[in-house]
C-alpha positions as CSV (number, residue, x, y, z in Angstrom):
1,M,16.4,-14.6,-0.6
2,S,14.0,-15.5,2.1
3,E,11.0,-17.5,1.0
4,L,8.8,-17.8,4.2
5,L,5.7,-18.5,2.0
6,K,7.4,-21.0,-0.3
7,G,4.9,-23.7,-1.2
8,I,1.9,-21.4,-0.7
9,R,-0.2,-20.8,-3.8
10,V,-2.2,-17.6,-4.1
11,L,-4.9,-16.9,-6.7
12,D,-4.9,-13.2,-7.4
13,L,-8.2,-12.1,-9.0
14,T,-7.8,-8.5,-8.2
15,N,-7.5,-5.2,-10.1
16,V,-5.7,-1.9,-9.9
17,L,-4.2,-1.5,-6.4
18,A,-5.5,-2.8,-3.1
19,G,-5.6,-6.4,-4.1
20,P,-2.6,-6.4,-6.4
21,Y,-0.5,-4.7,-3.6
22,C,-1.6,-7.3,-1.1
23,C,-0.6,-10.2,-3.4
24,Y,2.6,-8.4,-4.3
25,Q,3.6,-8.5,-0.6
26,L,2.9,-12.3,-0.6
27,A,4.9,-12.9,-3.8
28,Q,7.9,-11.2,-2.2
29,Q,7.7,-13.8,0.6
30,G,8.0,-16.6,-1.9
31,A,4.4,-17.4,-2.5
32,D,3.4,-18.7,-6.0
33,V,1.0,-15.9,-6.9
34,I,-1.1,-16.7,-10.0
35,K,-2.8,-13.6,-11.4
36,V,-6.2,-14.8,-12.9
37,E,-7.0,-12.1,-15.6
38,Q,-9.9,-11.6,-18.0
39,P,-8.9,-12.4,-21.6
40,G,-7.9,-9.6,-23.8
41,S,-7.6,-6.8,-21.2
42,G,-6.6,-8.2,-17.9
43,D,-6.1,-6.0,-14.8
44,L,-7.3,-2.5,-15.5
45,A,-3.9,-1.2,-14.1
46,R,-2.3,-2.6,-17.3
47,Q,-3.8,0.4,-19.0
48,L,-2.9,3.0,-16.4
49,G,0.2,5.1,-16.0
50,A,2.2,8.0,-17.3
51,D,3.6,6.2,-20.4
52,P,0.9,5.8,-23.2
53,E,3.1,3.3,-25.1
54,L,3.3,1.0,-22.1
55,N,-0.5,1.4,-21.5
56,A,-1.1,0.3,-25.1
57,Q,1.1,-2.7,-24.5
58,L,-1.0,-3.6,-21.4
59,M,2.0,-3.1,-19.3
60,G,1.1,0.3,-17.7
61,V,3.3,1.7,-14.9
62,S,0.5,1.2,-12.4
63,F,0.6,-2.5,-13.2
64,L,4.4,-2.8,-13.2
65,A,4.6,-1.3,-9.7
66,Q,2.5,-4.0,-8.0
67,N,2.8,-7.2,-9.9
68,A,6.4,-8.4,-10.1
69,G,6.9,-12.0,-8.9
70,K,3.5,-13.2,-10.2
71,R,2.4,-15.4,-13.0
72,S,-0.5,-14.6,-15.3
73,I,-3.3,-16.8,-16.7
74,E,-6.2,-15.6,-18.9
75,L,-9.5,-17.2,-17.9
76,N,-13.0,-16.3,-18.9
77,L,-14.9,-16.8,-15.6
78,K,-18.2,-16.4,-17.4
79,S,-17.6,-19.4,-19.7
80,D,-18.1,-23.1,-18.7
81,Q,-14.6,-23.8,-19.9
82,G,-13.0,-21.0,-17.9
83,K,-15.0,-22.0,-14.7
84,Q,-13.9,-25.6,-15.1
85,A,-10.2,-24.6,-15.3
86,F,-10.6,-22.1,-12.4
87,R,-12.2,-24.7,-10.1
88,K,-9.3,-27.1,-10.9
89,L,-6.9,-24.2,-10.0
90,V,-8.8,-23.5,-6.7
91,Q,-8.2,-27.2,-5.7
92,T,-4.5,-26.5,-5.8
93,A,-4.6,-23.2,-4.0
94,D,-4.0,-22.1,-0.4
95,V,-5.3,-18.5,-0.8
96,L,-7.7,-16.6,-3.1
97,V,-7.9,-12.8,-3.1
98,E,-10.6,-10.9,-5.0
99,N,-11.7,-7.3,-4.9
100,F,-14.9,-7.5,-7.0
101,R,-18.0,-5.8,-5.6
102,P,-19.8,-8.0,-3.1
103,G,-22.0,-10.6,-4.8
104,V,-20.1,-10.7,-8.1
105,M,-18.3,-14.0,-7.3
106,D,-21.6,-15.6,-6.1
107,R,-23.3,-14.6,-9.3
108,L,-20.5,-16.3,-11.2
109,G,-21.1,-19.5,-9.1
110,L,-17.6,-19.0,-7.7
111,G,-18.4,-17.6,-4.2
112,H,-16.7,-18.5,-1.0
113,E,-19.1,-21.3,0.0
114,S,-18.9,-22.9,-3.4
115,L,-15.1,-22.8,-3.5
116,Q,-14.8,-23.9,0.1
117,A,-16.7,-27.1,-0.8
118,L,-14.0,-27.8,-3.4
119,N,-11.1,-26.9,-1.0
120,P,-11.9,-26.8,2.7
121,R,-8.4,-25.4,3.4
122,L,-8.9,-22.4,1.2
123,I,-8.3,-19.0,2.7
124,Y,-10.7,-16.7,0.8
125,C,-10.0,-12.9,1.1
126,A,-12.5,-10.4,-0.3
127,I,-11.3,-6.8,-0.4
128,S,-13.9,-4.1,-1.0
129,G,-14.4,-0.5,-0.2
130,F,-16.8,-1.0,2.6
131,G,-16.9,-4.7,3.5
132,Q,-19.4,-7.4,2.5
133,T,-22.2,-6.0,4.7
134,G,-23.7,-2.6,5.5
135,P,-25.7,0.1,3.6
136,L,-22.7,1.0,1.4
137,A,-21.5,-2.5,0.7
138,K,-22.3,-2.6,-2.9
139,N,-21.2,1.0,-3.7
140,P,-18.3,1.4,-6.1
141,A,-15.3,2.6,-4.1
142,Y,-12.0,4.2,-5.1
143,D,-9.2,5.6,-2.9
144,Q,-10.4,9.2,-2.9
145,I,-13.9,8.2,-2.0
146,I,-12.6,6.3,1.1
147,Q,-10.2,9.2,2.0
148,G,-13.2,11.5,2.2
149,L,-15.5,9.1,4.1
150,S,-12.9,8.0,6.6
151,G,-12.1,11.6,7.8
152,V,-8.6,11.5,6.4
153,M,-9.2,14.4,4.1
154,S,-10.6,16.5,6.9
155,V,-7.3,16.5,8.8
156,T,-5.1,16.8,5.8
157,G,-3.9,20.3,4.8
158,D,-4.3,23.4,6.9
159,E,-7.1,25.8,7.7
160,T,-7.0,27.3,4.2
161,S,-6.5,24.1,2.2
162,A,-8.3,21.3,4.1
163,P,-10.0,19.0,3.3
164,L,-7.2,17.8,1.1
165,R,-6.5,14.5,-0.6
166,V,-3.3,12.6,0.5
167,G,-1.0,12.7,-2.4
168,Y,-0.9,9.0,-3.1
169,P,-3.6,6.2,-2.9
170,V,-3.1,5.7,0.8
171,C,-6.4,3.9,1.4
172,D,-5.9,1.4,-1.3
173,T,-2.4,0.7,0.0
174,I,-3.4,0.3,3.6
175,G,-6.4,-1.9,2.5
176,G,-3.9,-4.2,0.7
177,M,-1.5,-4.2,3.6
178,T,-4.3,-5.1,6.0
179,A,-5.4,-8.0,3.7
180,A,-1.8,-9.3,3.5
181,F,-1.6,-9.3,7.3
182,A,-4.9,-11.0,7.7
183,I,-3.9,-13.7,5.1
184,S,-0.6,-14.3,6.9
185,S,-2.5,-14.7,10.2
186,A,-5.0,-17.0,8.7
187,L,-2.2,-19.2,7.3
188,V,-0.8,-19.5,10.8
189,G,-4.3,-20.3,12.1
190,R,-4.8,-23.0,9.5
191,H,-1.6,-24.7,10.5
192,R,-3.3,-25.2,13.9
193,T,-6.9,-26.0,12.9
194,G,-6.5,-27.5,9.4
195,H,-9.4,-25.3,8.2
196,G,-9.6,-22.4,5.8
197,E,-11.0,-18.9,6.5
198,F,-13.1,-16.2,5.0
199,I,-11.6,-12.7,5.3
200,D,-13.7,-9.6,4.8
201,V,-11.4,-6.6,4.3
202,S,-13.0,-3.1,4.3
203,M,-10.8,-0.3,2.9
204,L,-12.8,2.2,5.0
205,E,-12.3,0.3,8.2
206,S,-8.7,-0.5,7.4
207,M,-8.0,3.2,7.0
208,M,-9.8,4.3,10.1
209,G,-8.0,1.6,12.1
210,T,-4.7,3.3,11.3
211,M,-5.7,6.8,12.3
212,G,-4.7,6.5,16.0
213,W,-4.9,9.6,18.0
214,V,-7.1,11.3,15.3
215,V,-9.9,8.9,16.1
216,S,-9.0,8.5,19.8
217,N,-9.1,12.2,20.6
218,W,-12.7,12.2,19.6
219,L,-13.7,8.8,21.1
220,T,-11.9,9.5,24.4
221,C,-12.0,13.2,24.9
222,G,-14.7,14.4,22.5
223,I,-12.2,16.7,20.8
224,E,-12.8,16.9,17.0
225,P,-9.5,16.8,15.2
226,L,-8.6,19.8,13.0
227,P,-6.3,20.1,10.1
228,M,-2.8,21.3,11.3
229,G,-1.0,21.4,8.0
230,N,2.7,20.6,8.6
231,Q,2.4,21.1,12.4
232,N,2.1,18.4,15.0
233,T,-0.9,19.0,17.2
234,T,0.7,17.2,20.2
235,A,3.9,19.2,20.5
236,A,5.9,22.3,19.5
237,P,8.3,22.9,17.9
238,S,7.2,19.9,15.8
239,G,6.6,20.5,12.1
240,T,8.1,21.9,8.9
241,F,10.4,25.0,9.0
242,R,12.1,27.1,6.4
243,T,15.9,27.2,6.4
244,G,18.5,29.1,4.4
245,D,18.1,26.4,1.7
246,G,15.2,24.0,1.7
247,L,12.5,22.9,4.2
248,L,13.3,21.0,7.4
249,N,11.1,18.8,9.5
250,I,11.9,19.0,13.2
251,A,10.3,17.0,16.0
252,A,11.6,18.4,19.2
253,N,8.8,16.8,21.2
254,K,10.6,16.5,24.5
255,Q,11.7,19.4,26.8
256,E,15.3,18.4,26.6
257,Q,15.2,18.3,22.8
258,F,13.7,21.8,22.8
259,E,16.4,23.2,25.0
260,I,19.2,21.5,23.0
261,L,17.6,23.0,19.8
262,C,17.7,26.5,21.3
263,Q,21.4,26.0,22.2
264,L,22.2,24.7,18.7
265,I,20.7,27.7,16.9
266,E,22.2,30.1,19.5
267,R,18.9,31.2,20.8
268,V,19.1,30.1,24.5
269,D,16.9,33.1,25.4
270,L,13.9,31.1,24.0
271,I,14.3,28.6,26.8
272,S,13.4,31.1,29.5
273,D,10.8,33.0,27.4
274,P,7.5,32.6,29.3
275,R,5.8,31.9,26.0
276,F,7.9,28.8,25.3
277,Q,9.1,27.5,28.7
278,L,6.7,24.6,29.0
279,R,5.2,22.2,26.4
280,E,1.6,23.6,26.7
281,E,2.8,27.2,26.4
282,R,4.8,26.3,23.3
283,K,1.7,24.7,21.7
284,R,-0.4,27.8,22.4
285,N,2.3,30.0,21.0
286,R,3.5,27.8,18.2
287,N,3.2,30.5,15.5
288,A,5.4,32.9,17.4
289,L,7.9,30.1,18.1
290,T,8.0,29.2,14.4
291,I,8.9,32.8,13.5
292,E,11.8,32.9,16.0
293,L,13.1,29.5,14.9
294,E,12.9,30.2,11.2
295,A,14.8,33.4,11.6
296,A,17.7,31.5,13.2
297,L,17.6,28.6,10.7
298,Q,18.4,31.0,7.8
299,S,22.1,30.7,8.6
300,A,22.4,27.2,7.1
301,S,20.7,24.7,4.7
302,A,18.2,22.1,5.7
303,E,20.8,19.4,5.0
304,Q,23.3,21.0,7.3
305,W,20.8,21.6,10.1
306,A,19.5,18.0,9.8
307,T,23.0,16.6,10.3
308,Q,23.7,18.8,13.3
309,M,20.4,18.2,15.0
310,N,20.4,14.5,14.6
311,A,24.0,14.4,16.0
312,R,22.6,16.1,19.1
313,G,19.6,13.8,19.4
314,I,17.0,16.1,17.9
315,P,14.8,14.3,15.3
316,A,15.1,16.2,12.0
317,G,15.0,15.5,8.3
318,E,14.9,17.3,5.0
319,V,11.7,17.5,3.0
320,L,12.6,15.7,-0.3
321,T,11.0,15.1,-3.6
322,V,10.4,11.4,-4.7
323,P,13.5,11.4,-7.0
324,Q,15.6,12.9,-4.2
325,A,14.3,10.3,-1.7
326,L,15.1,7.4,-4.1
327,R,18.6,8.7,-4.5
328,H,19.2,9.2,-0.7
329,P,22.2,7.2,0.6
330,Q,20.0,5.6,3.3
331,V,17.5,4.3,0.7
332,E,20.2,3.2,-1.7
333,E,22.2,1.3,0.9
334,R,19.2,-0.6,2.0
335,E,18.5,-1.5,-1.6
336,L,14.8,-0.6,-1.6
337,T,14.4,-1.2,-5.3
338,R,14.8,-4.4,-7.4
339,T,15.9,-4.0,-11.0
340,F,15.0,-6.3,-13.9
341,P,16.8,-6.0,-17.2
342,G,15.1,-5.8,-20.6
343,V,11.4,-5.7,-19.5
344,V,8.7,-4.6,-21.9
345,G,11.2,-3.0,-24.3
346,Q,12.9,-1.0,-21.5
347,T,16.6,-1.3,-20.7
348,N,15.8,-1.8,-17.0
349,L,12.7,-1.9,-14.9
350,S,13.0,-1.0,-11.2
351,V,10.3,-1.8,-8.6
352,V,10.0,-1.0,-4.9
353,R,10.3,-4.0,-2.5
354,S,8.8,-4.6,0.9
355,G,9.6,-2.2,3.7
356,F,11.4,-4.7,5.9
357,R,14.4,-7.0,5.9
358,L,14.9,-10.5,7.3
359,G,17.9,-12.2,8.8
360,S,17.3,-15.2,6.6
361,G,17.4,-13.1,3.4
362,D,15.6,-10.1,2.1
363,P,12.2,-10.4,0.5
364,E,12.0,-9.5,-3.1
365,P,10.1,-10.5,-6.3
366,K,11.9,-13.2,-8.2
367,T,10.5,-12.3,-11.7
368,P,9.4,-9.2,-13.5
369,P,5.7,-8.3,-13.9
370,P,4.1,-10.8,-16.4
371,T,2.7,-9.9,-19.7
372,L,-1.0,-10.7,-20.0
373,G,-1.6,-14.5,-20.0
374,Q,2.1,-15.3,-20.4
375,D,1.8,-18.4,-18.2
376,T,-1.5,-19.6,-19.3
377,D,-0.2,-22.7,-21.2
378,A,2.2,-23.6,-18.4
379,I,-0.5,-23.4,-15.7
380,L,-3.0,-25.3,-17.7
381,A,-0.4,-28.0,-18.1
382,E,0.1,-28.1,-14.3
383,L,-3.7,-28.6,-14.0
384,G,-3.5,-31.7,-16.3
385,Y,-4.6,-30.3,-19.6
386,D,-2.8,-32.0,-22.4
387,A,-1.4,-30.2,-25.5
388,A,-4.5,-30.7,-27.5
389,A,-6.8,-29.4,-24.8
390,R,-4.5,-26.4,-24.2
391,A,-4.5,-25.6,-27.9
392,A,-8.3,-25.7,-28.0
393,F,-8.6,-23.4,-25.0
394,T,-10.3,-20.2,-26.2
395,H,-10.6,-16.9,-24.3
396,P,-13.6,-14.9,-25.5
397,N,-13.6,-11.4,-23.9
398,I,-15.9,-10.5,-21.0
399,T,-17.1,-7.1,-20.0
400,T,-15.3,-5.1,-17.3
401,K,-18.5,-3.7,-15.6
402,E,-18.7,-6.4,-13.0
403,T,-15.1,-6.3,-12.1
404,E,-15.2,-2.8,-10.5
405,K,-14.5,-2.6,-6.8
């Protein structure tokens, strides 16, 4: 296993998804990620997921998905005792990640400036819906709110279904990925300067930064993007097509790909058809072209067509369900999932790893997701608390109101 971040300690004060996803990526690179959780309840994601029994055990599926490879300590950051222990922990850390609403950490007396005075090399990353400044900075923010405000929903779906929510928390995930990238960059910069950094990650800006041509068409050409459903606005035939069995995505974006496609489905007449001869004509007549293609594609299944088309250099792929995708030979051979035996009463627990591989060894979490506070005693011992002090350590509950994003 590659451990590019071995020796880097990360304090994860985050909840639910964007922050936990960020820190999960760092843990897979070998960082020592310590999840600092409120006593009694911990990360809200511990109570979220499709299995009520796991939620009751504070090991909800939403938590299991993003927290393998981490350690967990319970600290009441509203108590003097908890703050003292936390400050000791900060002095040992390289990175701190939090996704409270702006101002919460300052009110606790644990804001960036306070902690930087304790540890000038600390990289402090604050993830929030809108960033630390601006008129919406202190608004609560969840994935769907950001999807709507970013314009993502306006271009998702077709003319009858848009605006439509993307089917998974894409803004939270991209916000977390942006934070992980920023932290990695700051660690490289610190190696040069010796100084820490303050990172202000906005989920809204992170999402809009990934929207590419959707944003550029407006900024550069003044063309407002419209929902295109499963069609690609830049080319035709490029989208989803019905076959004899199943749906097939085809991206014949180049002229030569279109011509090979016509030959493969035995419709060479389409190549010389005035409606489809050139790229712009095909875009203007995409609906008519779809009718012709789908009639020819009925002679075989999506799987069969995908094999034939890819062999001829035409990008194509079946439209799969999540279970089908996880069982796909490509995904299985690359070992996307990591399985731990005997976790939270289950025979096995599988989690998804990072989406890249390294020549020095593939990144993966070393340990299963932690139970709430399972490492409290060990971490307090690392901080110099003797057995008596650890035994006397109490963890009164604190409210969850202030820990919302």
